[in-house]
CHARMM internal coordinates of N, CA and C (Angstrom, degrees):
IC EDIT
DIST 1 N 1 CA 1.4441
DIST 1 CA 1 C 1.5274
ANGL 1 N 1 CA 1 C 109.23
DIST 1 C 2 N 1.2588
ANGL 1 CA 1 C 2 N 114.30
DIHE 1 N 1 CA 1 C 2 N 144.25
DIST 2 N 2 CA 1.4566
ANGL 1 C 2 N 2 CA 121.06
DIHE 1 CA 1 C 2 N 2 CA 178.60
DIST 2 CA 2 C 1.5265
ANGL 2 N 2 CA 2 C 108.78
DIHE 1 C 2 N 2 CA 2 C -95.24
DIST 2 C 3 N 1.3060
ANGL 2 CA 2 C 3 N 115.77
DIHE 2 N 2 CA 2 C 3 N 127.38
DIST 3 N 3 CA 1.4598
ANGL 2 C 3 N 3 CA 120.39
DIHE 2 CA 2 C 3 N 3 CA -179.88
DIST 3 CA 3 C 1.5255
ANGL 3 N 3 CA 3 C 109.09
DIHE 2 C 3 N 3 CA 3 C -98.15
DIST 3 C 4 N 1.3047
ANGL 3 CA 3 C 4 N 116.42
DIHE 3 N 3 CA 3 C 4 N 127.16
DIST 4 N 4 CA 1.4609
ANGL 3 C 4 N 4 CA 121.62
DIHE 3 CA 3 C 4 N 4 CA 178.54
DIST 4 CA 4 C 1.5204
ANGL 4 N 4 CA 4 C 108.90
DIHE 3 C 4 N 4 CA 4 C -99.59
DIST 4 C 5 N 1.3051
ANGL 4 CA 4 C 5 N 115.31
DIHE 4 N 4 CA 4 C 5 N 126.35
DIST 5 N 5 CA 1.4558
ANGL 4 C 5 N 5 CA 120.01
DIHE 4 CA 4 C 5 N 5 CA 178.69
DIST 5 CA 5 C 1.5329
ANGL 5 N 5 CA 5 C 109.09
DIHE 4 C 5 N 5 CA 5 C -87.40
DIST 5 C 6 N 1.3097
ANGL 5 CA 5 C 6 N 114.50
DIHE 5 N 5 CA 5 C 6 N 145.56
DIST 6 N 6 CA 1.4552
ANGL 5 C 6 N 6 CA 119.62
DIHE 5 CA 5 C 6 N 6 CA 177.47
DIST 6 CA 6 C 1.5210
ANGL 6 N 6 CA 6 C 111.07
DIHE 5 C 6 N 6 CA 6 C -80.27
DIST 6 C 7 N 1.2786
ANGL 6 CA 6 C 7 N 116.14
DIHE 6 N 6 CA 6 C 7 N 175.75
DIST 7 N 7 CA 1.4524
ANGL 6 C 7 N 7 CA 121.21
DIHE 6 CA 6 C 7 N 7 CA -179.52
DIST 7 CA 7 C 1.5168
ANGL 7 N 7 CA 7 C 113.26
DIHE 6 C 7 N 7 CA 7 C -89.54
DIST 7 C 8 N 1.3283
ANGL 7 CA 7 C 8 N 117.18
DIHE 7 N 7 CA 7 C 8 N 8.60
DIST 8 N 8 CA 1.4570
ANGL 7 C 8 N 8 CA 120.70
DIHE 7 CA 7 C 8 N 8 CA -177.51
DIST 8 CA 8 C 1.5109
ANGL 8 N 8 CA 8 C 113.14
DIHE 7 C 8 N 8 CA 8 C -63.62
DIST 8 C 9 N 1.3317
ANGL 8 CA 8 C 9 N 116.30
DIHE 8 N 8 CA 8 C 9 N -36.69
DIST 9 N 9 CA 1.4599
ANGL 8 C 9 N 9 CA 118.85
DIHE 8 CA 8 C 9 N 9 CA -179.49
DIST 9 CA 9 C 1.5290
ANGL 9 N 9 CA 9 C 111.20
DIHE 8 C 9 N 9 CA 9 C -65.58
DIST 9 C 10 N 1.3124
ANGL 9 CA 9 C 10 N 116.02
DIHE 9 N 9 CA 9 C 10 N -41.15
DIST 10 N 10 CA 1.4625
ANGL 9 C 10 N 10 CA 119.94
DIHE 9 CA 9 C 10 N 10 CA 179.10
DIST 10 CA 10 C 1.5264
ANGL 10 N 10 CA 10 C 110.91
DIHE 9 C 10 N 10 CA 10 C -66.31
DIST 10 C 11 N 1.3200
ANGL 10 CA 10 C 11 N 115.86
DIHE 10 N 10 CA 10 C 11 N -41.51
DIST 11 N 11 CA 1.4638
ANGL 10 C 11 N 11 CA 120.13
DIHE 10 CA 10 C 11 N 11 CA 179.45
DIST 11 CA 11 C 1.5263
ANGL 11 N 11 CA 11 C 110.84
DIHE 10 C 11 N 11 CA 11 C -64.41
DIST 11 C 12 N 1.3387
ANGL 11 CA 11 C 12 N 116.23
DIHE 11 N 11 CA 11 C 12 N -41.43
DIST 12 N 12 CA 1.4574
ANGL 11 C 12 N 12 CA 120.62
DIHE 11 CA 11 C 12 N 12 CA 177.44
DIST 12 CA 12 C 1.5294
ANGL 12 N 12 CA 12 C 109.94
DIHE 11 C 12 N 12 CA 12 C -62.83
DIST 12 C 13 N 1.3236
ANGL 12 CA 12 C 13 N 117.20
DIHE 12 N 12 CA 12 C 13 N -42.81
DIST 13 N 13 CA 1.4696
ANGL 12 C 13 N 13 CA 121.20
DIHE 12 CA 12 C 13 N 13 CA 179.53
DIST 13 CA 13 C 1.5232
ANGL 13 N 13 CA 13 C 112.00
DIHE 12 C 13 N 13 CA 13 C -62.12
DIST 13 C 14 N 1.3060
ANGL 13 CA 13 C 14 N 116.64
DIHE 13 N 13 CA 13 C 14 N -42.29
DIST 14 N 14 CA 1.4650
ANGL 13 C 14 N 14 CA 120.21
DIHE 13 CA 13 C 14 N 14 CA 178.12
DIST 14 CA 14 C 1.5194
ANGL 14 N 14 CA 14 C 110.40
DIHE 13 C 14 N 14 CA 14 C -65.11
DIST 14 C 15 N 1.3324
ANGL 14 CA 14 C 15 N 116.60
DIHE 14 N 14 CA 14 C 15 N -39.84
DIST 15 N 15 CA 1.4682
ANGL 14 C 15 N 15 CA 120.40
DIHE 14 CA 14 C 15 N 15 CA 178.30
DIST 15 CA 15 C 1.5169
ANGL 15 N 15 CA 15 C 111.92
DIHE 14 C 15 N 15 CA 15 C -64.28
DIST 15 C 16 N 1.3330
ANGL 15 CA 15 C 16 N 116.82
DIHE 15 N 15 CA 15 C 16 N -43.42
DIST 16 N 16 CA 1.4706
ANGL 15 C 16 N 16 CA 120.57
DIHE 15 CA 15 C 16 N 16 CA 178.61
DIST 16 CA 16 C 1.5190
ANGL 16 N 16 CA 16 C 110.11
DIHE 15 C 16 N 16 CA 16 C -64.51
DIST 16 C 17 N 1.3280
ANGL 16 CA 16 C 17 N 117.31
DIHE 16 N 16 CA 16 C 17 N -42.75
DIST 17 N 17 CA 1.4617
ANGL 16 C 17 N 17 CA 120.34
DIHE 16 CA 16 C 17 N 17 CA 179.45
DIST 17 CA 17 C 1.5256
ANGL 17 N 17 CA 17 C 111.02
DIHE 16 C 17 N 17 CA 17 C -62.83
DIST 17 C 18 N 1.3293
ANGL 17 CA 17 C 18 N 116.72
DIHE 17 N 17 CA 17 C 18 N -43.61
DIST 18 N 18 CA 1.4703
ANGL 17 C 18 N 18 CA 120.22
DIHE 17 CA 17 C 18 N 18 CA 178.43
DIST 18 CA 18 C 1.5152
ANGL 18 N 18 CA 18 C 111.75
DIHE 17 C 18 N 18 CA 18 C -63.30
DIST 18 C 19 N 1.3389
ANGL 18 CA 18 C 19 N 116.64
DIHE 18 N 18 CA 18 C 19 N -42.10
DIST 19 N 19 CA 1.4621
ANGL 18 C 19 N 19 CA 120.59
DIHE 18 CA 18 C 19 N 19 CA 178.26
DIST 19 CA 19 C 1.5235
ANGL 19 N 19 CA 19 C 110.41
DIHE 18 C 19 N 19 CA 19 C -64.73
DIST 19 C 20 N 1.3280
ANGL 19 CA 19 C 20 N 116.65
DIHE 19 N 19 CA 19 C 20 N -39.47
DIST 20 N 20 CA 1.4614
ANGL 19 C 20 N 20 CA 120.86
DIHE 19 CA 19 C 20 N 20 CA 179.02
DIST 20 CA 20 C 1.5276
ANGL 20 N 20 CA 20 C 110.79
DIHE 19 C 20 N 20 CA 20 C -61.33
DIST 20 C 21 N 1.3129
ANGL 20 CA 20 C 21 N 116.72
DIHE 20 N 20 CA 20 C 21 N -45.56
DIST 21 N 21 CA 1.4701
ANGL 20 C 21 N 21 CA 120.66
DIHE 20 CA 20 C 21 N 21 CA 178.30
DIST 21 CA 21 C 1.5227
ANGL 21 N 21 CA 21 C 109.80
DIHE 20 C 21 N 21 CA 21 C -61.92
DIST 21 C 22 N 1.3304
ANGL 21 CA 21 C 22 N 117.39
DIHE 21 N 21 CA 21 C 22 N -44.87
DIST 22 N 22 CA 1.4588
ANGL 21 C 22 N 22 CA 121.56
DIHE 21 CA 21 C 22 N 22 CA -179.08
DIST 22 CA 22 C 1.5240
ANGL 22 N 22 CA 22 C 111.23
DIHE 21 C 22 N 22 CA 22 C -60.57
DIST 22 C 23 N 1.3442
ANGL 22 CA 22 C 23 N 116.53
DIHE 22 N 22 CA 22 C 23 N -52.34
DIST 23 N 23 CA 1.4573
ANGL 22 C 23 N 23 CA 120.16
DIHE 22 CA 22 C 23 N 23 CA -176.22
DIST 23 CA 23 C 1.5309
ANGL 23 N 23 CA 23 C 111.83
DIHE 22 C 23 N 23 CA 23 C -65.93
DIST 23 C 24 N 1.3174
ANGL 23 CA 23 C 24 N 117.89
DIHE 23 N 23 CA 23 C 24 N -36.48
DIST 24 N 24 CA 1.4671
ANGL 23 C 24 N 24 CA 119.52
DIHE 23 CA 23 C 24 N 24 CA -179.78
DIST 24 CA 24 C 1.5317
ANGL 24 N 24 CA 24 C 111.65
DIHE 23 C 24 N 24 CA 24 C -73.18
DIST 24 C 25 N 1.3029
ANGL 24 CA 24 C 25 N 117.99
DIHE 24 N 24 CA 24 C 25 N -30.62
DIST 25 N 25 CA 1.4662
ANGL 24 C 25 N 25 CA 120.19
DIHE 24 CA 24 C 25 N 25 CA 176.23
DIST 25 CA 25 C 1.5195
ANGL 25 N 25 CA 25 C 111.54
DIHE 24 C 25 N 25 CA 25 C -67.16
DIST 25 C 26 N 1.3184
ANGL 25 CA 25 C 26 N 117.46
DIHE 25 N 25 CA 25 C 26 N -29.43
DIST 26 N 26 CA 1.4574
ANGL 25 C 26 N 26 CA 121.35
DIHE 25 CA 25 C 26 N 26 CA -178.29
DIST 26 CA 26 C 1.5263
ANGL 26 N 26 CA 26 C 113.00
DIHE 25 C 26 N 26 CA 26 C -95.11
DIST 26 C 27 N 1.3231
ANGL 26 CA 26 C 27 N 117.38
DIHE 26 N 26 CA 26 C 27 N 2.73
DIST 27 N 27 CA 1.4661
ANGL 26 C 27 N 27 CA 120.97
DIHE 26 CA 26 C 27 N 27 CA 179.07
DIST 27 CA 27 C 1.5253
ANGL 27 N 27 CA 27 C 109.22
DIHE 26 C 27 N 27 CA 27 C -85.64
DIST 27 C 28 N 1.3197
ANGL 27 CA 27 C 28 N 115.97
DIHE 27 N 27 CA 27 C 28 N 131.67
DIST 28 N 28 CA 1.4551
ANGL 27 C 28 N 28 CA 120.91
DIHE 27 CA 27 C 28 N 28 CA 179.86
DIST 28 CA 28 C 1.5233
ANGL 28 N 28 CA 28 C 112.06
DIHE 27 C 28 N 28 CA 28 C -106.32
DIST 28 C 29 N 1.3185
ANGL 28 CA 28 C 29 N 117.01
DIHE 28 N 28 CA 28 C 29 N -16.53
DIST 29 N 29 CA 1.4616
ANGL 28 C 29 N 29 CA 121.05
DIHE 28 CA 28 C 29 N 29 CA 179.11
DIST 29 CA 29 C 1.5239
ANGL 29 N 29 CA 29 C 108.76
DIHE 28 C 29 N 29 CA 29 C -129.21
DIST 29 C 30 N 1.3153
ANGL 29 CA 29 C 30 N 115.56
DIHE 29 N 29 CA 29 C 30 N 168.16
DIST 30 N 30 CA 1.4576
ANGL 29 C 30 N 30 CA 120.60
DIHE 29 CA 29 C 30 N 30 CA 178.07
DIST 30 CA 30 C 1.5254
ANGL 30 N 30 CA 30 C 111.00
DIHE 29 C 30 N 30 CA 30 C -62.84
DIST 30 C 31 N 1.3166
ANGL 30 CA 30 C 31 N 117.13
DIHE 30 N 30 CA 30 C 31 N -40.72
DIST 31 N 31 CA 1.4644
ANGL 30 C 31 N 31 CA 120.58
DIHE 30 CA 30 C 31 N 31 CA -179.30
DIST 31 CA 31 C 1.5236
ANGL 31 N 31 CA 31 C 110.80
DIHE 30 C 31 N 31 CA 31 C -64.85
DIST 31 C 32 N 1.3123
ANGL 31 CA 31 C 32 N 117.86
DIHE 31 N 31 CA 31 C 32 N -38.91
DIST 32 N 32 CA 1.4597
ANGL 31 C 32 N 32 CA 120.69
DIHE 31 CA 31 C 32 N 32 CA 176.44
DIST 32 CA 32 C 1.5280
ANGL 32 N 32 CA 32 C 110.36
DIHE 31 C 32 N 32 CA 32 C -65.37
DIST 32 C 33 N 1.3160
ANGL 32 CA 32 C 33 N 117.56
DIHE 32 N 32 CA 32 C 33 N -33.00
DIST 33 N 33 CA 1.4586
ANGL 32 C 33 N 33 CA 121.70
DIHE 32 CA 32 C 33 N 33 CA 176.47
DIST 33 CA 33 C 1.5200
ANGL 33 N 33 CA 33 C 111.59
DIHE 32 C 33 N 33 CA 33 C -66.31
DIST 33 C 34 N 1.3350
ANGL 33 CA 33 C 34 N 116.13
DIHE 33 N 33 CA 33 C 34 N -42.08
DIST 34 N 34 CA 1.4670
ANGL 33 C 34 N 34 CA 120.37
DIHE 33 CA 33 C 34 N 34 CA 178.44
DIST 34 CA 34 C 1.5270
ANGL 34 N 34 CA 34 C 110.00
DIHE 33 C 34 N 34 CA 34 C -65.11
DIST 34 C 35 N 1.3226
ANGL 34 CA 34 C 35 N 116.69
DIHE 34 N 34 CA 34 C 35 N -44.82
DIST 35 N 35 CA 1.4644
ANGL 34 C 35 N 35 CA 120.70
DIHE 34 CA 34 C 35 N 35 CA 177.92
DIST 35 CA 35 C 1.5327
ANGL 35 N 35 CA 35 C 109.69
DIHE 34 C 35 N 35 CA 35 C -63.68
DIST 35 C 36 N 1.3120
ANGL 35 CA 35 C 36 N 118.04
DIHE 35 N 35 CA 35 C 36 N -36.04
DIST 36 N 36 CA 1.4646
ANGL 35 C 36 N 36 CA 121.97
DIHE 35 CA 35 C 36 N 36 CA 177.85
DIST 36 CA 36 C 1.5166
ANGL 36 N 36 CA 36 C 112.13
DIHE 35 C 36 N 36 CA 36 C -63.31
DIST 36 C 37 N 1.3202
ANGL 36 CA 36 C 37 N 117.43
DIHE 36 N 36 CA 36 C 37 N -38.29
DIST 37 N 37 CA 1.4634
ANGL 36 C 37 N 37 CA 120.96
DIHE 36 CA 36 C 37 N 37 CA 177.63
DIST 37 CA 37 C 1.5278
ANGL 37 N 37 CA 37 C 109.96
DIHE 36 C 37 N 37 CA 37 C -64.90
DIST 37 C 38 N 1.3288
ANGL 37 CA 37 C 38 N 116.31
DIHE 37 N 37 CA 37 C 38 N -43.48
DIST 38 N 38 CA 1.4636
ANGL 37 C 38 N 38 CA 120.32
DIHE 37 CA 37 C 38 N 38 CA 178.86
DIST 38 CA 38 C 1.5244
ANGL 38 N 38 CA 38 C 110.44
DIHE 37 C 38 N 38 CA 38 C -64.55
DIST 38 C 39 N 1.3276
ANGL 38 CA 38 C 39 N 117.18
DIHE 38 N 38 CA 38 C 39 N -43.10
DIST 39 N 39 CA 1.4647
ANGL 38 C 39 N 39 CA 121.00
DIHE 38 CA 38 C 39 N 39 CA 178.63
DIST 39 CA 39 C 1.5283
ANGL 39 N 39 CA 39 C 111.39
DIHE 38 C 39 N 39 CA 39 C -62.20
DIST 39 C 40 N 1.3324
ANGL 39 CA 39 C 40 N 117.01
DIHE 39 N 39 CA 39 C 40 N -38.80
DIST 40 N 40 CA 1.4588
ANGL 39 C 40 N 40 CA 120.38
DIHE 39 CA 39 C 40 N 40 CA -179.27
DIST 40 CA 40 C 1.5268
ANGL 40 N 40 CA 40 C 111.09
DIHE 39 C 40 N 40 CA 40 C -63.18
DIST 40 C 41 N 1.3254
ANGL 40 CA 40 C 41 N 116.75
DIHE 40 N 40 CA 40 C 41 N -33.85
DIST 41 N 41 CA 1.4597
ANGL 40 C 41 N 41 CA 120.26
DIHE 40 CA 40 C 41 N 41 CA 179.83
DIST 41 CA 41 C 1.5251
ANGL 41 N 41 CA 41 C 110.98
DIHE 40 C 41 N 41 CA 41 C -77.03
DIST 41 C 42 N 1.3336
ANGL 41 CA 41 C 42 N 116.94
DIHE 41 N 41 CA 41 C 42 N -35.87
DIST 42 N 42 CA 1.4647
ANGL 41 C 42 N 42 CA 121.00
DIHE 41 CA 41 C 42 N 42 CA -173.26
DIST 42 CA 42 C 1.5212
ANGL 42 N 42 CA 42 C 115.02
DIHE 41 C 42 N 42 CA 42 C -94.69
DIST 42 C 43 N 1.3271
ANGL 42 CA 42 C 43 N 119.01
DIHE 42 N 42 CA 42 C 43 N -6.75
DIST 43 N 43 CA 1.4599
ANGL 42 C 43 N 43 CA 119.90
DIHE 42 CA 42 C 43 N 43 CA -173.60
DIST 43 CA 43 C 1.5219
ANGL 43 N 43 CA 43 C 113.77
DIHE 42 C 43 N 43 CA 43 C -59.56
DIST 43 C 44 N 1.3435
ANGL 43 CA 43 C 44 N 121.75
DIHE 43 N 43 CA 43 C 44 N -34.44
DIST 44 N 44 CA 1.4690
ANGL 43 C 44 N 44 CA 118.41
DIHE 43 CA 43 C 44 N 44 CA 179.49
DIST 44 CA 44 C 1.5304
ANGL 44 N 44 CA 44 C 112.64
DIHE 43 C 44 N 44 CA 44 C -63.07
DIST 44 C 45 N 1.3139
ANGL 44 CA 44 C 45 N 117.55
DIHE 44 N 44 CA 44 C 45 N -38.07
DIST 45 N 45 CA 1.4648
ANGL 44 C 45 N 45 CA 120.35
DIHE 44 CA 44 C 45 N 45 CA 179.51
DIST 45 CA 45 C 1.5252
ANGL 45 N 45 CA 45 C 110.51
DIHE 44 C 45 N 45 CA 45 C -64.34
DIST 45 C 46 N 1.3031
ANGL 45 CA 45 C 46 N 117.32
DIHE 45 N 45 CA 45 C 46 N -41.84
DIST 46 N 46 CA 1.4672
ANGL 45 C 46 N 46 CA 121.05
DIHE 45 CA 45 C 46 N 46 CA 179.07
DIST 46 CA 46 C 1.5295
ANGL 46 N 46 CA 46 C 109.85
DIHE 45 C 46 N 46 CA 46 C -66.82
DIST 46 C 47 N 1.3123
ANGL 46 CA 46 C 47 N 116.22
DIHE 46 N 46 CA 46 C 47 N -40.22
DIST 47 N 47 CA 1.4640
ANGL 46 C 47 N 47 CA 120.87
DIHE 46 CA 46 C 47 N 47 CA 179.12
DIST 47 CA 47 C 1.5260
ANGL 47 N 47 CA 47 C 111.03
DIHE 46 C 47 N 47 CA 47 C -60.74
DIST 47 C 48 N 1.3194
ANGL 47 CA 47 C 48 N 117.12
DIHE 47 N 47 CA 47 C 48 N -47.93
DIST 48 N 48 CA 1.4700
ANGL 47 C 48 N 48 CA 120.97
DIHE 47 CA 47 C 48 N 48 CA 179.94
DIST 48 CA 48 C 1.5208
ANGL 48 N 48 CA 48 C 110.34
DIHE 47 C 48 N 48 CA 48 C -64.31
DIST 48 C 49 N 1.3249
ANGL 48 CA 48 C 49 N 117.26
DIHE 48 N 48 CA 48 C 49 N -41.48
DIST 49 N 49 CA 1.4653
ANGL 48 C 49 N 49 CA 120.63
DIHE 48 CA 48 C 49 N 49 CA 179.13
DIST 49 CA 49 C 1.5278
ANGL 49 N 49 CA 49 C 110.69
DIHE 48 C 49 N 49 CA 49 C -59.89
DIST 49 C 50 N 1.3239
ANGL 49 CA 49 C 50 N 116.69
DIHE 49 N 49 CA 49 C 50 N -46.96
DIST 50 N 50 CA 1.4694
ANGL 49 C 50 N 50 CA 120.25
DIHE 49 CA 49 C 50 N 50 CA -179.41
DIST 50 CA 50 C 1.5300
ANGL 50 N 50 CA 50 C 111.14
DIHE 49 C 50 N 50 CA 50 C -66.27
DIST 50 C 51 N 1.3327
ANGL 50 CA 50 C 51 N 117.40
DIHE 50 N 50 CA 50 C 51 N -38.26
DIST 51 N 51 CA 1.4638
ANGL 50 C 51 N 51 CA 120.13
DIHE 50 CA 50 C 51 N 51 CA 178.75
DIST 51 CA 51 C 1.5242
ANGL 51 N 51 CA 51 C 110.59
DIHE 50 C 51 N 51 CA 51 C -64.08
DIST 51 C 52 N 1.3224
ANGL 51 CA 51 C 52 N 117.17
DIHE 51 N 51 CA 51 C 52 N -43.90
DIST 52 N 52 CA 1.4646
ANGL 51 C 52 N 52 CA 119.77
DIHE 51 CA 51 C 52 N 52 CA 178.76
DIST 52 CA 52 C 1.5304
ANGL 52 N 52 CA 52 C 111.43
DIHE 51 C 52 N 52 CA 52 C -68.05
DIST 52 C 53 N 1.3213
ANGL 52 CA 52 C 53 N 116.01
DIHE 52 N 52 CA 52 C 53 N -32.48
DIST 53 N 53 CA 1.4575
ANGL 52 C 53 N 53 CA 119.65
DIHE 52 CA 52 C 53 N 53 CA 176.91
DIST 53 CA 53 C 1.5310
ANGL 53 N 53 CA 53 C 110.56
DIHE 52 C 53 N 53 CA 53 C -65.39
DIST 53 C 54 N 1.3222
ANGL 53 CA 53 C 54 N 116.69
DIHE 53 N 53 CA 53 C 54 N -41.33
DIST 54 N 54 CA 1.4607
ANGL 53 C 54 N 54 CA 120.33
DIHE 53 CA 53 C 54 N 54 CA 177.91
DIST 54 CA 54 C 1.5252
ANGL 54 N 54 CA 54 C 111.92
DIHE 53 C 54 N 54 CA 54 C -67.12
DIST 54 C 55 N 1.3289
ANGL 54 CA 54 C 55 N 116.29
DIHE 54 N 54 CA 54 C 55 N -34.64
DIST 55 N 55 CA 1.4647
ANGL 54 C 55 N 55 CA 120.41
DIHE 54 CA 54 C 55 N 55 CA -179.69
DIST 55 CA 55 C 1.5271
ANGL 55 N 55 CA 55 C 111.67
DIHE 54 C 55 N 55 CA 55 C -83.47
DIST 55 C 56 N 1.3258
ANGL 55 CA 55 C 56 N 116.30
DIHE 55 N 55 CA 55 C 56 N -3.42
DIST 56 N 56 CA 1.4674
ANGL 55 C 56 N 56 CA 123.40
DIHE 55 CA 55 C 56 N 56 CA 177.54
DIST 56 CA 56 C 1.5224
ANGL 56 N 56 CA 56 C 113.31
DIHE 55 C 56 N 56 CA 56 C 60.35
DIST 56 C 57 N 1.3532
ANGL 56 CA 56 C 57 N 115.63
DIHE 56 N 56 CA 56 C 57 N 45.49
DIST 57 N 57 CA 1.4655
ANGL 56 C 57 N 57 CA 120.57
DIHE 56 CA 56 C 57 N 57 CA 174.72
DIST 57 CA 57 C 1.5015
ANGL 57 N 57 CA 57 C 110.49
DIHE 56 C 57 N 57 CA 57 C -90.14
END
COOR INIT
IC SEED 1 N 1 CA 1 C
IC BUILD
């Protein structure tokens, strides 16, 4: 059987790349740049958590 992958991975990659560009543009120090890289990787988890918190799940 042929397995078809969804476009979620590509969408996630584009989101991480966009977040990385955003956070690095606003970093003024090296430490802020490092924290920006970590935030760019973790932002989807925080987004989902906040969305579920608002929806009271």
